[in-house]
C-alpha positions in Angstrom: 21.4 -5.2 17.7 24.7 -5.0 15.9 23.8 -5.6 12.3 20.1 -4.6 12.1 18.5 -1.2 12.9 14.8 -0.7 13.7 12.8 2.5 13.8 9.2 3.6 13.2 7.7 6.8 12.1 4.3 7.8 10.6 3.0 4.2 11.1 5.9 2.8 9.1 8.4 0.4 10.6 11.8 0.4 9.1 14.1 -2.6 9.3 17.6 -1.8 8.0 20.4 -4.2 7.2 23.5 -2.5 8.5 26.5 -4.5 7.5 27.7 -2.5 4.4 31.3 -3.6 4.7 30.1 -7.1 3.8 27.4 -5.9 1.4 24.8 -6.9 4.0 25.6 -10.6 3.5 23.6 -12.9 5.7 25.2 -14.9 8.5 23.8 -16.4 11.7 23.9 -13.1 13.6 22.2 -11.1 10.9 19.4 -13.7 10.4 18.9 -13.9 14.2 18.7 -10.1 14.5 16.3 -10.0 11.5 14.0 -12.4 13.2 14.0 -10.2 16.3 13.4 -7.1 14.3 10.4 -8.5 12.5 9.0 -9.7 15.9 9.6 -6.2 17.3 7.9 -4.6 14.2 4.9 -7.0 14.4 4.4 -6.0 18.0 4.9 -2.3 17.4 1.5 -0.5 17.5 3.2 2.5 15.7 4.0 0.4 12.6 1.2 -0.5 10.2 3.6 -1.3 7.3 7.2 -2.7 7.4 9.9 -1.6 5.0 13.0 -3.7 4.7 16.0 -1.7 3.4 19.8 -1.6 3.6 22.7 0.7 4.2 25.6 0.7 1.7 26.0 0.0 -2.0 24.2 -3.4 -2.0 20.9 -4.4 -0.6 22.1 -7.9 0.3 24.8 -10.1 -1.3 23.1 -13.3 -0.1 24.8 -15.7 2.2 28.2 -14.8 3.8 30.6 -17.2 2.2 33.1 -17.0 5.1 30.2 -18.0 7.4 29.2 -20.9 5.2 32.8 -22.2 5.1 33.1 -21.9 8.8 29.7 -23.7 9.2 30.7 -26.4 6.8 34.0 -27.1 8.6 32.1 -27.6 11.9 29.9 -30.4 10.3 
């Protein structure tokens, strides 16, 4: 995965947003990777709890405006 990292330790699964240059803003790729990461974590017998965190200065800036503009122009 390009924008999401997953790891597990001590029965805790960690899903990390990793797009700090865009303040972890959500676009199609990030949301798709998040879905995959949560599925992976749900199936991981080594993860009893899931922690969602982020790299960089902001947890998540919300929707990526550049992606929304691109998406709007396609419709």
